[in-house]
N, C-alpha and C positions, 0 to 999 in steps of 0.2 A: 504494500501500500505504500499511501506517498510521503511526504518531507518527515512527519511523524514518524513514521517507520526505518527510515535511516539514519536519525537520531538515536533510536531503538528505548525504547518503555524500560527494556529491560537495566540500561545505564540508571534507573531510578528504583531498580531493586522490582518494579513490576510485571507480574503477570497478564498476556493479553492472551484473550481467547475470543473465537467467533460463534454463537450461537445463533441457530435460525429461528430467532424471537420477534413474531409481527408485528408486537402493539411494543417494542421497546427499543427507543435507541440505543443506550446502553445503560452499563453498571460499575461503576466502581466500589469495590468493597477491600478493607484494609485489614476485616479478622482473617486471625491466624497470617496470613501473606497478603500485601497486594496485589487485586488483581481488578482488571476493566475486563468487564466483557462487552462484546457486541453487534450486533444483529448481522449477520451476515447477508439480509434481504435487503439492506439497502446502498442505495448507490455509490462506490469506490468515494467521491468525494465526502459525500457526507460521514460516512466510513471515519474517515482522518479526520474531520471536526469532531467525530464523537468523541474519538481516541483520543486526541489532545484535550478534549474539557474534561474527560473523565482524567486526565492529567494535573490539569488547574484543581481539583478535588483532591486527588492525592494531594499536589503542593501544598495543599490549604490546610493536610490532617483533618479531612472532613467528615474522617467513616464511612458509612453506608450511603450511598446515592445512587438512585434510579432515573430515570430520566428518558418518561415515556415521550411518545410519537404523537409531537408537536410541532408545529412551523417555528424552527430556528430565530424567524425576528419577529415573530409576533408572538412572543408569550402571554399567556393568559393572565396571569399579573407578576409583578415583578420582585424578585428570591434575588435577593444580595448575592448568597452562595452562586446560585446561576450565572447571573450576571457577571460575577468573578471572573467563573473558570471558561464563561465566555472570552473575559478581555483575553486571558491567560491564553487558551487555544487559539487565536488572533494573533499574537502579538508573537506564537510560537511557529504558527506555520508561514505567517505574512508578515515578518517584521517590515518597519516602513524605510529602513534603506535599502534591501534584498527589492521590495514590490520597486522602489522607485528605477534600481536596476533594470531593473526588467524591461522596463519602459524604454528608461534610455538609452540604450547598448542595442534597441533595436532604432533608433531615432522617432517613438514615438513620446506624441505629447500625454500624459497620464489625463489633465483632466479632459482631455477633448479625442479622449481611448473609443474606437468604434467598437461595436460587438464585436467585429470579427478579433481584433486586436485584446481584447477581452477575457475572449475566449482559450484565445491560446496561449494567456500569462496563467490565468489562471490552472491549465495543463500543467502549464510548468509546474507553479506550486501544489498540485494534487487537492486545488478545491474545487468543488462547484460556479459554474459562471456567474452564477446569481449571490453567492456567500461571497467573492470577490470586490465582487460589485459595492454589496454592503457596508462589507467592512474599510472598504478604502473613502467610502463615505463618510460611515459611522465615526468609525475608532481614528481612523489614519487621517481626516478633514481633507483628501487630498482631492477630492472627486465635489463639483457641484451641484448642488443636488437635484438642478432642472436635467443636469445631462445621468447623473444617477437612474433617473426614473427615467428618461429618454431611453437608455440600454436596460432596463428592467422591465420596458413592453418589448424587447425580443426577446423572445421563448430561447433557452443554451441551444434545442435542436439545431433551431433557423439560426444562431448567430455561429454555431458549428460549420452549416449549408454555407452560409458567406466566408469564412475562412477557406472553407477547402474549393468552391467556387463548382464545387457539384455536390447531390442531396445521397443521402443515404440514411436509412432506417438506424443504423449501429455506430456504438459507440466509437470517435475514431479520436486519436492524441497524435495533436500536427507538432510535429520536431520541426525544428529551426538550425541551421547553425550557433544559435547561442544560447543552444536546451545543454549546460555544463553542468558538473559541479553532482549530479544527483541521475540516479537510476530512469529507468521511461517505464513504470509498473502499470500492469495490464491485466484482464480475464480472461479468460479465454473465451474466444467469441466475440473482441473487439481489437479495432484493429490501428493500426501507425501507418502515417503517413508523413513522407520525411521532402520534402522539398529539395530534395536531391539524387543523383547519383548513388546508393549506397549496395552496400551487399551485406552480410548474416553470417551468421553462427550459430550451431544450435539447433536443436530438434522441436524446440518450442515455438518457435517461429516461421512462418511460411510465408514466400512471397507471393502478391496479387496482381494480374494483367487488368488493363483497361483503363491507367490514369496515366494521365498528359501533368510536365512540368514535373517527376516526383517517382517517388516506389511507392506502394502500401504494400503492406503487411499484414497478416492475420496470426494473431497468438493462437497456436493451434493445441497446444499442453501447457499444460505446467512443469516448470522448470524456468533455467533459468544462459541466457541467450546473448547478444551481441551483435548493434549494430556499429559498420565502420564506411566512413564518408573520406576517401584519400588519405594522407600522409596527416590529417590536421581535425579530427574529429572522429570520436567513438565515443559511444556510450551502450551500458550496460543494457537490455529490457529482462525485467522479471515479471512473467507469468503463472499468476494466481487462479487458483480452480473458482470458479462461479459459484457465489453461495456456498464458498468455504466452509465446512464447521470445525474446527481445531482449535490448537495452539499455535496463535502467528507464524514464531518461528518457522513451522512446517509449511505453509501456503505455497513456496515455490518450491517443494519438492516434488521430482518428477516422478509419474506413477510404474508402476512397476508393472508388468503384467503377467497373466496367470499362468504356469505353464498346463 
């Protein structure tokens, strides 16, 4: 999973597990040993934010906390512990300097960013499109409210198609030359589009045809592979099972065929 898993909750002495819980976002418990439970039925970006949110509870020593399935930015009532955990998650996943750099190295103005630009940057940080927009407006105060409202009118799938230049019903992670310092995290069935010719290593990804101005790959099965473009750019690809249930550190293990 995204950024928070690069840092690894194990560095905090926290066990992370995925369970197929339809009515819950996540849970933190400090009983016996600190443990975070994340619903495997949520989109990857939401899972990442939930994990970081629960780490916020761990950082505050909040004890046991259960976060039900609610809209992230429209809480029914103000809860100081939940607010602080959200602030912690935003700062951990999308720090101000990192967000500013993600736009500046691409020559984009944050305050005037387009849906396509916001979608690419959100993918780089491993969070949802709307999560990044809300964070830039409400926490970092670098996105004017009028621009944020205009971006939020565009659905994530539409923003994806604007970025790609073509439509697909499947999730696509768009990678460019400025994707550095982190792996490309996807689930089986997702696609990766890189805007240049690229070679691949590993059985977890396979090339697809029929696109222009780049290469399209499909996450075929769990495992760790690599994409390489020339001598100046490469990135690891980590593919996890869709709807994976189990310990987080095993989510990329390759499947073993029974003899």
